[in-house]
py3Dmol code that shows the C-alpha trace and the ligand (Angstrom):
import py3Dmol

protein = """\
ATOM      1  CA  MET A   1     -31.274 275.224  12.331  1.00  0.00           C
ATOM      2  CA  ILE A   2     -28.757 276.496   9.833  1.00  0.00           C
ATOM      3  CA  TYR A   3     -25.642 277.961  11.334  1.00  0.00           C
ATOM      4  CA  LYS A   4     -23.836 280.724   9.583  1.00  0.00           C
ATOM      5  CA  THR A   5     -20.086 280.917   9.795  1.00  0.00           C
ATOM      6  CA  MET A   6     -19.629 283.320  12.679  1.00  0.00           C
ATOM      7  CA  ASN A   7     -16.417 284.722  11.298  1.00  0.00           C
ATOM      8  CA  ASP A   8     -13.320 283.392   9.615  1.00  0.00           C
ATOM      9  CA  TYR A   9     -12.204 281.852  12.881  1.00  0.00           C
ATOM     10  CA  ILE A  10     -15.342 280.146  14.216  1.00  0.00           C
ATOM     11  CA  LYS A  11     -16.932 277.861  11.621  1.00  0.00           C
ATOM     12  CA  ALA A  12     -20.562 276.834  11.440  1.00  0.00           C
ATOM     13  CA  ASP A  13     -19.942 273.199  12.432  1.00  0.00           C
ATOM     14  CA  PHE A  14     -18.144 274.231  15.608  1.00  0.00           C
ATOM     15  CA  PHE A  15     -20.936 276.651  16.484  1.00  0.00           C
ATOM     16  CA  ALA A  16     -23.445 273.819  15.915  1.00  0.00           C
ATOM     17  CA  ALA A  17     -21.493 271.417  18.151  1.00  0.00           C
ATOM     18  CA  ALA A  18     -21.284 274.020  20.959  1.00  0.00           C
ATOM     19  CA  ASP A  19     -25.005 274.753  20.594  1.00  0.00           C
ATOM     20  CA  SER A  20     -26.074 271.108  20.710  1.00  0.00           C
ATOM     21  CA  LEU A  21     -23.887 270.435  23.756  1.00  0.00           C
ATOM     22  CA  LYS A  22     -25.384 273.522  25.405  1.00  0.00           C
ATOM     23  CA  ALA A  23     -28.877 272.261  24.672  1.00  0.00           C
ATOM     24  CA  GLU A  24     -28.016 268.961  26.363  1.00  0.00           C
ATOM     25  CA  GLY A  25     -26.679 270.848  29.384  1.00  0.00           C
ATOM     26  CA  ARG A  26     -23.158 269.586  28.669  1.00  0.00           C
ATOM     27  CA  ALA A  27     -21.494 272.901  27.836  1.00  0.00           C
ATOM     28  CA  GLU A  28     -21.825 276.613  28.308  1.00  0.00           C
ATOM     29  CA  TYR A  29     -20.567 279.278  26.004  1.00  0.00           C
ATOM     30  CA  GLU A  30     -20.433 283.029  25.727  1.00  0.00           C
ATOM     31  CA  LEU A  31     -19.908 285.187  22.628  1.00  0.00           C
ATOM     32  CA  SER A  32     -17.614 288.222  22.810  1.00  0.00           C
ATOM     33  CA  ALA A  33     -16.495 287.018  26.223  1.00  0.00           C
ATOM     34  CA  PRO A  34     -14.214 289.524  28.064  1.00  0.00           C
ATOM     35  CA  LEU A  35     -11.074 287.508  28.803  1.00  0.00           C
ATOM     36  CA  SER A  36     -10.130 289.906  31.588  1.00  0.00           C
ATOM     37  CA  ARG A  37     -12.931 288.218  33.552  1.00  0.00           C
ATOM     38  CA  CYS A  38     -11.558 284.730  32.956  1.00  0.00           C
ATOM     39  CA  CYS A  39      -7.900 284.975  34.027  1.00  0.00           C
ATOM     40  CA  THR A  40      -5.990 285.801  37.212  1.00  0.00           C
ATOM     41  CA  PHE A  41      -4.244 288.768  35.591  1.00  0.00           C
ATOM     42  CA  ARG A  42      -7.650 290.469  34.940  1.00  0.00           C
ATOM     43  CA  ILE A  43      -6.296 291.605  31.519  1.00  0.00           C
ATOM     44  CA  GLY A  44      -7.536 290.806  28.020  1.00  0.00           C
ATOM     45  CA  GLY A  45     -10.061 291.856  25.405  1.00  0.00           C
ATOM     46  CA  PRO A  46     -12.965 289.766  24.148  1.00  0.00           C
ATOM     47  CA  ALA A  47     -12.695 286.264  22.784  1.00  0.00           C
ATOM     48  CA  ASP A  48     -15.136 285.621  19.888  1.00  0.00           C
ATOM     49  CA  MET A  49     -16.299 282.687  21.958  1.00  0.00           C
ATOM     50  CA  ALA A  50     -15.453 281.210  25.366  1.00  0.00           C
ATOM     51  CA  VAL A  51     -16.651 277.615  25.928  1.00  0.00           C
ATOM     52  CA  TRP A  52     -16.835 275.596  29.092  1.00  0.00           C
ATOM     53  CA  PRO A  53     -17.400 271.898  28.346  1.00  0.00           C
ATOM     54  CA  GLY A  54     -19.151 270.081  31.230  1.00  0.00           C
ATOM     55  CA  ASP A  55     -17.672 266.626  30.827  1.00  0.00           C
ATOM     56  CA  ILE A  56     -14.615 265.056  29.195  1.00  0.00           C
ATOM     57  CA  GLU A  57     -16.577 263.737  26.225  1.00  0.00           C
ATOM     58  CA  ALA A  58     -17.893 267.227  25.558  1.00  0.00           C
ATOM     59  CA  LEU A  59     -14.342 268.596  25.678  1.00  0.00           C
ATOM     60  CA  SER A  60     -13.246 265.954  23.184  1.00  0.00           C
ATOM     61  CA  ALA A  61     -16.256 266.657  20.965  1.00  0.00           C
ATOM     62  CA  LEU A  62     -15.533 270.384  20.925  1.00  0.00           C
ATOM     63  CA  VAL A  63     -11.843 269.940  20.166  1.00  0.00           C
ATOM     64  CA  CYS A  64     -12.639 267.474  17.347  1.00  0.00           C
ATOM     65  CA  ALA A  65     -15.327 269.838  15.950  1.00  0.00           C
ATOM     66  CA  ALA A  66     -12.841 272.673  16.044  1.00  0.00           C
ATOM     67  CA  GLU A  67     -10.167 270.615  14.250  1.00  0.00           C
ATOM     68  CA  ASN A  68     -12.570 269.230  11.600  1.00  0.00           C
ATOM     69  CA  SER A  69     -14.191 272.575  10.880  1.00  0.00           C
ATOM     70  CA  GLY A  70     -10.989 274.668  10.848  1.00  0.00           C
ATOM     71  CA  THR A  71     -12.030 276.696  13.859  1.00  0.00           C
ATOM     72  CA  ARG A  72      -9.215 278.448  15.663  1.00  0.00           C
ATOM     73  CA  TYR A  73      -9.116 277.482  19.368  1.00  0.00           C
ATOM     74  CA  PHE A  74      -6.972 277.522  22.419  1.00  0.00           C
ATOM     75  CA  ILE A  75      -7.191 275.321  25.561  1.00  0.00           C
ATOM     76  CA  CYS A  76      -7.053 276.978  29.007  1.00  0.00           C
ATOM     77  CA  GLY A  77      -7.248 275.620  32.504  1.00  0.00           C
ATOM     78  CA  SER A  78      -7.632 278.311  35.188  1.00  0.00           C
ATOM     79  CA  ALA A  79      -5.722 280.892  33.016  1.00  0.00           C
ATOM     80  CA  SER A  80      -3.381 281.655  35.890  1.00  0.00           C
ATOM     81  CA  ASN A  81      -0.236 281.557  33.763  1.00  0.00           C
ATOM     82  CA  ILE A  82      -1.596 283.505  30.787  1.00  0.00           C
ATOM     83  CA  LEU A  83      -1.501 287.052  29.521  1.00  0.00           C
ATOM     84  CA  PHE A  84      -4.363 287.503  27.039  1.00  0.00           C
ATOM     85  CA  SER A  85      -4.022 290.121  24.331  1.00  0.00           C
ATOM     86  CA  ASP A  86      -5.819 293.510  24.610  1.00  0.00           C
ATOM     87  CA  GLU A  87      -7.492 292.580  21.326  1.00  0.00           C
ATOM     88  CA  GLY A  88      -8.774 289.324  22.861  1.00  0.00           C
ATOM     89  CA  PHE A  89      -8.797 286.156  20.811  1.00  0.00           C
ATOM     90  CA  ARG A  90     -10.142 285.464  17.348  1.00  0.00           C
ATOM     91  CA  GLY A  91     -11.709 282.004  17.675  1.00  0.00           C
ATOM     92  CA  ALA A  92     -12.773 279.976  20.677  1.00  0.00           C
ATOM     93  CA  ILE A  93     -11.093 279.669  24.068  1.00  0.00           C
ATOM     94  CA  ILE A  94     -12.048 276.283  25.548  1.00  0.00           C
ATOM     95  CA  PHE A  95     -11.807 276.389  29.375  1.00  0.00           C
ATOM     96  CA  THR A  96     -11.485 273.081  31.293  1.00  0.00           C
ATOM     97  CA  THR A  97     -12.552 274.486  34.669  1.00  0.00           C
ATOM     98  CA  LYS A  98     -15.807 272.540  34.872  1.00  0.00           C
ATOM     99  CA  LEU A  99     -13.930 269.227  34.513  1.00  0.00           C
ATOM    100  CA  LYS A 100     -12.922 268.683  38.079  1.00  0.00           C
ATOM    101  CA  LYS A 101     -13.780 265.164  39.213  1.00  0.00           C
ATOM    102  CA  ILE A 102     -11.300 263.824  41.761  1.00  0.00           C
ATOM    103  CA  CYS A 103     -11.168 260.184  42.758  1.00  0.00           C
ATOM    104  CA  VAL A 104      -8.923 258.973  45.607  1.00  0.00           C
ATOM    105  CA  SER A 105      -8.184 255.255  45.698  1.00  0.00           C
ATOM    106  CA  GLY A 106      -5.468 253.790  47.946  1.00  0.00           C
ATOM    107  CA  ASN A 107      -2.362 255.950  47.447  1.00  0.00           C
ATOM    108  CA  THR A 108      -3.429 257.271  44.086  1.00  0.00           C
ATOM    109  CA  ILE A 109      -5.543 260.205  42.914  1.00  0.00           C
ATOM    110  CA  HIS A 110      -7.120 260.164  39.470  1.00  0.00           C
ATOM    111  CA  ALA A 111      -8.472 263.559  38.494  1.00  0.00           C
ATOM    112  CA  GLU A 112      -9.809 265.425  35.534  1.00  0.00           C
ATOM    113  CA  CYS A 113      -7.745 268.103  33.872  1.00  0.00           C
ATOM    114  CA  GLY A 114      -9.670 271.080  35.259  1.00  0.00           C
ATOM    115  CA  ALA A 115      -9.411 270.011  38.894  1.00  0.00           C
ATOM    116  CA  PRO A 116      -7.944 272.954  40.901  1.00  0.00           C
ATOM    117  CA  LEU A 117      -4.582 272.139  42.488  1.00  0.00           C
ATOM    118  CA  SER A 118      -5.749 273.395  45.907  1.00  0.00           C
ATOM    119  CA  LEU A 119      -8.789 271.045  45.879  1.00  0.00           C
ATOM    120  CA  LEU A 120      -6.468 268.180  44.937  1.00  0.00           C
ATOM    121  CA  ALA A 121      -4.139 269.032  47.823  1.00  0.00           C
ATOM    122  CA  MET A 122      -7.145 269.161  50.188  1.00  0.00           C
ATOM    123  CA  ALA A 123      -8.452 265.835  48.927  1.00  0.00           C
ATOM    124  CA  ALA A 124      -5.021 264.295  49.502  1.00  0.00           C
ATOM    125  CA  GLN A 125      -4.881 265.745  53.010  1.00  0.00           C
ATOM    126  CA  ARG A 126      -8.303 264.308  53.874  1.00  0.00           C
ATOM    127  CA  ALA A 127      -7.096 260.884  52.780  1.00  0.00           C
ATOM    128  CA  SER A 128      -3.821 261.345  54.766  1.00  0.00           C
ATOM    129  CA  LEU A 129      -1.736 261.268  51.614  1.00  0.00           C
ATOM    130  CA  SER A 130       1.430 263.323  51.364  1.00  0.00           C
ATOM    131  CA  GLY A 131       3.100 264.746  48.243  1.00  0.00           C
ATOM    132  CA  LEU A 132       0.737 267.462  47.124  1.00  0.00           C
ATOM    133  CA  GLU A 133       1.394 269.973  49.943  1.00  0.00           C
ATOM    134  CA  PHE A 134       3.574 272.057  47.548  1.00  0.00           C
ATOM    135  CA  ALA A 135       0.604 272.603  45.183  1.00  0.00           C
ATOM    136  CA  TYR A 136      -1.697 274.097  47.835  1.00  0.00           C
ATOM    137  CA  GLY A 137      -2.154 277.754  46.922  1.00  0.00           C
ATOM    138  CA  ILE A 138      -1.063 277.443  43.294  1.00  0.00           C
ATOM    139  CA  PRO A 139      -4.163 278.835  41.498  1.00  0.00           C
ATOM    140  CA  GLY A 140      -3.940 276.482  38.507  1.00  0.00           C
ATOM    141  CA  SER A 141      -5.609 273.311  37.220  1.00  0.00           C
ATOM    142  CA  LEU A 142      -4.165 269.856  37.103  1.00  0.00           C
ATOM    143  CA  GLY A 143      -3.918 270.039  33.248  1.00  0.00           C
ATOM    144  CA  GLY A 144      -2.034 273.358  33.373  1.00  0.00           C
ATOM    145  CA  ALA A 145       0.222 272.033  36.102  1.00  0.00           C
ATOM    146  CA  VAL A 146       1.144 268.889  34.184  1.00  0.00           C
ATOM    147  CA  PHE A 147       1.604 270.940  30.984  1.00  0.00           C
ATOM    148  CA  MET A 148       4.330 273.115  32.571  1.00  0.00           C
ATOM    149  CA  ASN A 149       5.464 270.888  35.467  1.00  0.00           C
ATOM    150  CA  ALA A 150       4.295 273.372  38.060  1.00  0.00           C
ATOM    151  CA  GLY A 151       6.186 273.398  41.314  1.00  0.00           C
ATOM    152  CA  ALA A 152       6.924 275.200  44.570  1.00  0.00           C
ATOM    153  CA  TYR A 153       8.705 274.728  47.913  1.00  0.00           C
ATOM    154  CA  GLY A 154      10.797 271.825  46.600  1.00  0.00           C
ATOM    155  CA  GLY A 155       7.893 269.864  45.067  1.00  0.00           C
ATOM    156  CA  GLU A 156       6.827 269.623  41.494  1.00  0.00           C
ATOM    157  CA  MET A 157       4.356 267.598  39.398  1.00  0.00           C
ATOM    158  CA  SER A 158       7.024 265.315  38.008  1.00  0.00           C
ATOM    159  CA  GLN A 159       7.576 263.866  41.510  1.00  0.00           C
ATOM    160  CA  ILE A 160       4.048 262.594  41.933  1.00  0.00           C
ATOM    161  CA  LEU A 161       2.588 262.004  38.449  1.00  0.00           C
ATOM    162  CA  ILE A 162       2.456 258.431  37.267  1.00  0.00           C
ATOM    163  CA  SER A 163       0.488 258.891  34.022  1.00  0.00           C
ATOM    164  CA  SER A 164      -1.712 261.235  32.024  1.00  0.00           C
ATOM    165  CA  GLU A 165      -4.366 260.660  29.453  1.00  0.00           C
ATOM    166  CA  TYR A 166      -4.569 262.919  26.425  1.00  0.00           C
ATOM    167  CA  LEU A 167      -6.538 263.567  23.310  1.00  0.00           C
ATOM    168  CA  SER A 168      -4.704 263.984  19.971  1.00  0.00           C
ATOM    169  CA  PRO A 169      -6.815 266.703  18.313  1.00  0.00           C
ATOM    170  CA  LYS A 170      -6.054 265.708  14.699  1.00  0.00           C
ATOM    171  CA  SER A 171      -6.834 262.013  15.036  1.00  0.00           C
ATOM    172  CA  GLY A 172      -9.418 262.272  17.873  1.00  0.00           C
ATOM    173  CA  LYS A 173      -7.507 259.380  19.511  1.00  0.00           C
ATOM    174  CA  ILE A 174      -7.202 259.130  23.305  1.00  0.00           C
ATOM    175  CA  SER A 175      -3.856 257.720  24.599  1.00  0.00           C
ATOM    176  CA  SER A 176      -1.751 257.919  27.734  1.00  0.00           C
ATOM    177  CA  LEU A 177       1.790 258.783  28.721  1.00  0.00           C
ATOM    178  CA  SER A 178       3.731 257.183  31.515  1.00  0.00           C
ATOM    179  CA  ALA A 179       5.679 259.483  33.897  1.00  0.00           C
ATOM    180  CA  ALA A 180       8.970 258.875  32.145  1.00  0.00           C
ATOM    181  CA  GLU A 181       7.488 259.772  28.755  1.00  0.00           C
ATOM    182  CA  HIS A 182       6.605 263.287  29.878  1.00  0.00           C
ATOM    183  CA  ASP A 183      10.204 264.563  29.467  1.00  0.00           C
ATOM    184  CA  PHE A 184       9.758 266.657  32.593  1.00  0.00           C
ATOM    185  CA  GLY A 185      12.249 269.450  33.261  1.00  0.00           C
ATOM    186  CA  TYR A 186      12.175 272.828  34.990  1.00  0.00           C
ATOM    187  CA  ARG A 187       8.769 274.262  33.953  1.00  0.00           C
ATOM    188  CA  HIS A 188       8.739 271.850  30.994  1.00  0.00           C
ATOM    189  CA  SER A 189       6.878 268.784  29.752  1.00  0.00           C
ATOM    190  CA  LEU A 190       6.515 267.064  26.445  1.00  0.00           C
ATOM    191  CA  TYR A 191       3.044 268.592  26.167  1.00  0.00           C
ATOM    192  CA  MET A 192       4.665 271.990  25.552  1.00  0.00           C
ATOM    193  CA  GLU A 193       5.985 270.654  22.232  1.00  0.00           C
ATOM    194  CA  ARG A 194       2.729 269.000  21.109  1.00  0.00           C
ATOM    195  CA  ASP A 195      -0.861 270.125  20.555  1.00  0.00           C
ATOM    196  CA  ASP A 196      -2.383 267.274  22.607  1.00  0.00           C
ATOM    197  CA  ILE A 197      -5.045 268.012  25.218  1.00  0.00           C
ATOM    198  CA  ILE A 198      -4.458 266.593  28.665  1.00  0.00           C
ATOM    199  CA  LEU A 199      -7.734 264.987  29.802  1.00  0.00           C
ATOM    200  CA  SER A 200      -6.789 263.565  33.181  1.00  0.00           C
ATOM    201  CA  ALA A 201      -3.870 262.422  35.270  1.00  0.00           C
ATOM    202  CA  VAL A 202      -3.005 259.887  37.904  1.00  0.00           C
ATOM    203  CA  LEU A 203      -0.895 260.948  40.838  1.00  0.00           C
ATOM    204  CA  GLU A 204       0.794 258.663  43.359  1.00  0.00           C
ATOM    205  CA  LEU A 205       1.252 259.917  46.875  1.00  0.00           C
ATOM    206  CA  VAL A 206       2.564 258.415  50.077  1.00  0.00           C
ATOM    207  CA  PRO A 207       0.640 257.706  53.297  1.00  0.00           C
ATOM    208  CA  GLY A 208       1.279 260.392  55.931  1.00  0.00           C
ATOM    209  CA  ASP A 209      -0.175 262.002  58.947  1.00  0.00           C
ATOM    210  CA  GLY A 210      -3.190 264.158  58.127  1.00  0.00           C
ATOM    211  CA  ASP A 211      -2.369 266.818  60.747  1.00  0.00           C
ATOM    212  CA  GLU A 212       1.244 267.046  59.625  1.00  0.00           C
ATOM    213  CA  ILE A 213       0.152 267.364  55.977  1.00  0.00           C
ATOM    214  CA  GLN A 214      -2.272 270.164  56.953  1.00  0.00           C
ATOM    215  CA  ARG A 215       0.500 271.877  58.924  1.00  0.00           C
ATOM    216  CA  LYS A 216       2.757 271.839  55.858  1.00  0.00           C
ATOM    217  CA  MET A 217       0.013 273.140  53.591  1.00  0.00           C
ATOM    218  CA  ASP A 218      -0.728 275.997  56.019  1.00  0.00           C
ATOM    219  CA  GLU A 219       2.956 276.811  56.292  1.00  0.00           C
ATOM    220  CA  ASN A 220       3.229 276.965  52.463  1.00  0.00           C
ATOM    221  CA  MET A 221       0.150 279.168  52.297  1.00  0.00           C
ATOM    222  CA  ASP A 222       1.460 281.514  55.029  1.00  0.00           C
ATOM    223  CA  ALA A 223       4.734 281.789  53.081  1.00  0.00           C
ATOM    224  CA  ARG A 224       2.790 282.690  49.938  1.00  0.00           C
ATOM    225  CA  ARG A 225       0.707 285.304  51.771  1.00  0.00           C
ATOM    226  CA  SER A 226       3.716 286.919  53.367  1.00  0.00           C
ATOM    227  CA  LYS A 227       5.998 286.920  50.299  1.00  0.00           C
ATOM    228  CA  GLN A 228       3.661 287.188  47.285  1.00  0.00           C
ATOM    229  CA  PRO A 229       1.363 290.075  46.241  1.00  0.00           C
ATOM    230  CA  LEU A 230      -1.776 287.896  46.428  1.00  0.00           C
ATOM    231  CA  GLU A 231      -3.915 290.981  47.009  1.00  0.00           C
ATOM    232  CA  SER A 232      -3.300 292.145  43.388  1.00  0.00           C
ATOM    233  CA  PRO A 233      -4.095 290.390  40.098  1.00  0.00           C
ATOM    234  CA  SER A 234      -1.095 288.719  38.456  1.00  0.00           C
ATOM    235  CA  ALA A 235      -0.106 285.578  36.667  1.00  0.00           C
ATOM    236  CA  GLY A 236       2.438 284.501  39.270  1.00  0.00           C
ATOM    237  CA  SER A 237       6.159 284.617  38.574  1.00  0.00           C
ATOM    238  CA  MET A 238       6.618 286.580  35.357  1.00  0.00           C
ATOM    239  CA  PHE A 239       9.958 285.035  34.462  1.00  0.00           C
ATOM    240  CA  LYS A 240      11.542 281.606  34.650  1.00  0.00           C
ATOM    241  CA  ARG A 241      14.588 281.100  36.866  1.00  0.00           C
ATOM    242  CA  ALA A 242      17.694 281.890  34.793  1.00  0.00           C
ATOM    243  CA  PRO A 243      20.296 279.093  35.181  1.00  0.00           C
ATOM    244  CA  GLY A 244      22.308 279.826  38.302  1.00  0.00           C
ATOM    245  CA  HIS A 245      20.200 282.875  39.305  1.00  0.00           C
ATOM    246  CA  PHE A 246      17.043 283.736  41.167  1.00  0.00           C
ATOM    247  CA  THR A 247      15.394 286.080  38.665  1.00  0.00           C
ATOM    248  CA  SER A 248      13.517 287.971  41.358  1.00  0.00           C
ATOM    249  CA  ALA A 249      16.786 288.737  43.183  1.00  0.00           C
ATOM    250  CA  LEU A 250      18.247 290.107  39.915  1.00  0.00           C
ATOM    251  CA  ILE A 251      15.178 292.310  39.368  1.00  0.00           C
ATOM    252  CA  ASP A 252      15.302 293.504  42.976  1.00  0.00           C
ATOM    253  CA  GLY A 253      19.073 294.115  42.723  1.00  0.00           C
ATOM    254  CA  ALA A 254      18.497 296.235  39.631  1.00  0.00           C
ATOM    255  CA  GLY A 255      16.247 298.543  41.672  1.00  0.00           C
ATOM    256  CA  LEU A 256      13.177 297.709  39.645  1.00  0.00           C
ATOM    257  CA  LYS A 257      10.716 296.964  42.502  1.00  0.00           C
ATOM    258  CA  GLY A 258       7.813 299.387  42.070  1.00  0.00           C
ATOM    259  CA  TYR A 259       8.790 300.259  38.481  1.00  0.00           C
ATOM    260  CA  LYS A 260       5.636 300.885  36.463  1.00  0.00           C
ATOM    261  CA  VAL A 261       4.520 301.038  32.853  1.00  0.00           C
ATOM    262  CA  GLY A 262       0.891 302.200  32.627  1.00  0.00           C
ATOM    263  CA  GLY A 263      -1.027 300.042  35.056  1.00  0.00           C
ATOM    264  CA  ALA A 264       1.588 297.219  35.216  1.00  0.00           C
ATOM    265  CA  GLU A 265       4.025 297.282  38.101  1.00  0.00           C
ATOM    266  CA  VAL A 266       6.929 295.230  39.409  1.00  0.00           C
ATOM    267  CA  SER A 267       5.561 294.149  42.762  1.00  0.00           C
ATOM    268  CA  SER A 268       7.269 295.858  45.717  1.00  0.00           C
ATOM    269  CA  LYS A 269       6.566 292.742  47.769  1.00  0.00           C
ATOM    270  CA  HIS A 270       8.060 290.203  45.309  1.00  0.00           C
ATOM    271  CA  ALA A 271      10.128 291.461  42.389  1.00  0.00           C
ATOM    272  CA  GLY A 272       9.412 288.297  40.390  1.00  0.00           C
ATOM    273  CA  PHE A 273       5.704 289.244  40.131  1.00  0.00           C
ATOM    274  CA  VAL A 274       4.259 291.829  37.713  1.00  0.00           C
ATOM    275  CA  ILE A 275       0.952 293.024  39.102  1.00  0.00           C
ATOM    276  CA  ASN A 276      -2.085 294.675  37.555  1.00  0.00           C
ATOM    277  CA  THR A 277      -2.656 297.786  39.621  1.00  0.00           C
ATOM    278  CA  GLY A 278      -6.168 298.120  38.198  1.00  0.00           C
ATOM    279  CA  ASP A 279      -6.118 299.309  34.636  1.00  0.00           C
ATOM    280  CA  ALA A 280      -3.085 297.460  33.178  1.00  0.00           C
ATOM    281  CA  THR A 281      -3.196 296.405  29.562  1.00  0.00           C
ATOM    282  CA  ALA A 282      -1.336 293.514  27.976  1.00  0.00           C
ATOM    283  CA  ALA A 283       0.705 296.136  26.100  1.00  0.00           C
ATOM    284  CA  ASP A 284       1.753 297.640  29.467  1.00  0.00           C
ATOM    285  CA  VAL A 285       2.834 294.239  30.779  1.00  0.00           C
ATOM    286  CA  ILE A 286       4.778 293.422  27.662  1.00  0.00           C
ATOM    287  CA  ALA A 287       6.521 296.854  27.641  1.00  0.00           C
ATOM    288  CA  LEU A 288       7.362 296.361  31.296  1.00  0.00           C
ATOM    289  CA  THR A 289       8.767 292.865  30.849  1.00  0.00           C
ATOM    290  CA  GLU A 290      10.876 294.017  27.895  1.00  0.00           C
ATOM    291  CA  HIS A 291      12.248 296.833  29.999  1.00  0.00           C
ATOM    292  CA  ILE A 292      13.026 294.431  32.839  1.00  0.00           C
ATOM    293  CA  SER A 293      14.745 291.953  30.480  1.00  0.00           C
ATOM    294  CA  SER A 294      16.929 294.663  28.941  1.00  0.00           C
ATOM    295  CA  VAL A 295      17.925 296.138  32.278  1.00  0.00           C
ATOM    296  CA  ILE A 296      18.837 292.669  33.600  1.00  0.00           C
ATOM    297  CA  PHE A 297      20.859 291.915  30.509  1.00  0.00           C
ATOM    298  CA  GLU A 298      22.697 295.243  30.631  1.00  0.00           C
ATOM    299  CA  LYS A 299      23.426 295.014  34.372  1.00  0.00           C
ATOM    300  CA  TYR A 300      24.206 291.295  34.772  1.00  0.00           C
ATOM    301  CA  GLY A 301      24.635 289.945  31.216  1.00  0.00           C
ATOM    302  CA  VAL A 302      21.886 287.397  32.006  1.00  0.00           C
ATOM    303  CA  GLU A 303      19.043 286.640  29.574  1.00  0.00           C
ATOM    304  CA  ILE A 304      15.739 286.040  31.281  1.00  0.00           C
ATOM    305  CA  GLU A 305      12.736 284.308  29.708  1.00  0.00           C
ATOM    306  CA  ARG A 306       9.073 284.942  30.379  1.00  0.00           C
ATOM    307  CA  GLU A 307       7.283 282.083  32.146  1.00  0.00           C
ATOM    308  CA  VAL A 308       3.834 283.595  31.593  1.00  0.00           C
ATOM    309  CA  ARG A 309       2.407 282.621  28.153  1.00  0.00           C
ATOM    310  CA  THR A 310       0.979 285.323  25.879  1.00  0.00           C
ATOM    311  CA  VAL A 311      -2.191 284.386  24.019  1.00  0.00           C
ATOM    312  CA  GLY A 312      -4.032 286.089  21.158  1.00  0.00           C
ATOM    313  CA  PRO A 313      -5.341 287.906  19.349  1.00  0.00           C
TER     314      PRO A 313
END
"""
ligand_1 = """\
53
LIG
C -0.602 284.141 42.557
C -0.011 283.043 41.664
C 0.886 282.146 42.199
C 1.466 281.124 41.439
N 2.369 280.292 41.996
C 2.913 279.319 41.229
C 3.863 278.433 41.839
O 4.185 278.500 42.995
N 4.396 277.492 40.999
C 4.101 277.398 39.701
O 4.586 276.458 39.010
N 3.192 278.198 39.132
C 2.565 279.174 39.863
N 1.682 280.034 39.288
C 1.345 279.911 37.863
C 0.212 278.980 37.534
O -0.766 278.945 38.550
C 0.676 277.554 37.207
O 1.619 277.596 36.101
C -0.451 276.592 36.834
O 0.121 275.320 36.695
C -1.138 276.972 35.554
O -2.296 276.211 35.437
P -3.579 276.813 34.698
O -4.679 275.779 34.781
O -3.937 278.133 35.203
O -3.026 276.899 33.212
P -3.384 277.986 32.149
O -2.786 279.299 32.606
O -4.841 277.978 31.859
O -2.591 277.469 30.884
C -1.169 277.477 30.905
C -0.724 276.596 29.709
O -1.160 275.256 29.929
C -1.908 274.814 28.848
N -2.988 273.890 29.331
C -3.841 274.156 30.341
N -4.650 273.048 30.518
C -4.312 272.162 29.567
C -4.797 270.903 29.179
N -5.778 270.298 29.844
N -4.189 270.280 28.123
C -3.196 270.865 27.455
N -2.701 272.069 27.739
C -3.252 272.736 28.805
C -2.459 276.036 28.207
O -2.791 275.857 26.825
C -1.378 277.050 28.379
O -0.419 276.933 27.389
C 1.090 281.023 40.080
C 0.143 281.924 39.521
C -0.401 282.897 40.318
C -1.419 283.814 39.745
"""
view = py3Dmol.view(width=600, height=400)
view.addModel(protein, "pdb")
view.setStyle({"model": 0}, {"cartoon": {"style": "trace"}})
view.addModel(ligand_1, "xyz")
view.setStyle({"model": 1}, {"stick": {}})
view.zoomTo()
view.show()
């Protein structure tokens, strides 16, 4: 079969690679895929292509095909920290959500990048391993969590990660990073400064009591349900903590709870969350976050930075 270049962003060789992986049952793809369906914010126009590799080798093959052919692409886990553009994405969004093998051995867990954090926490609990309770209820993948050093309730990825394996897209080489090499900080890892793709990670936990671990997970989940607007689509906390401040307290103090632009609203339950009330556009969310930032700067002289990443078109 001869593949035509789909557009300037998806080249024939990438299309051919996706097609042959699909024929082998090792990938799925969709053209003109509505990104609003693929992210927790339920916002975003169509991506030229959305691809779901079914195994790590298929992920590597797609990334290498994209690099070699000059196809524009972006890697996503569960898209729970992303605001997609209203115009969608020109090129291919490669989702890792089908790569979710989890292997527990002794005190360690080795898992693929797309493994959901809640499933990891449940696997740890079943093995009476403590350390992942904080991650229960975070709707992201392991890869996304390592990428931004996700954390909650006093825990974060940096405390439990011992290594990660990654693909360098340009060379196609697979290498690994030890914990210390990740340069972890608050919502930061070295991966944020590189274009490497996290393939898997090894976590080290400590033996604990299964019932006590479950109790802690339930407590964290109850706290989430009572304090966060989980009933509405969002991408979690919209802003990072500003040094020395709780950003949500600043937003609340500025009287912005319930403030709306179009369909985007500052949650009345948790001022740190911007929610999609049903018909929010990315433009609404950006206009709202710009308004919040300028009010906070005027009132408190504090600059706040978005945590949610904007992607596209
Ligand atoms: C209701 C709600 C509650 C939340 N609570 C928390 C919380 O308590 N703590 C917290 O830290 N976050 C929280 N979040 C935000 C989000 O769930 C986390 O940041 C999570 O770690 C993002 O993972 P993801 O797989 O969704 O990443 P995505 O949103 O898909 O991607 C985020 C970034 O990671 C990169 N990335 C993803 N996978 C890979 C990979 N394999 N290799 C290289 N780069 C990759 C992407 O390119 C992108 O730049 C919450 C979100 C929601 C909606």
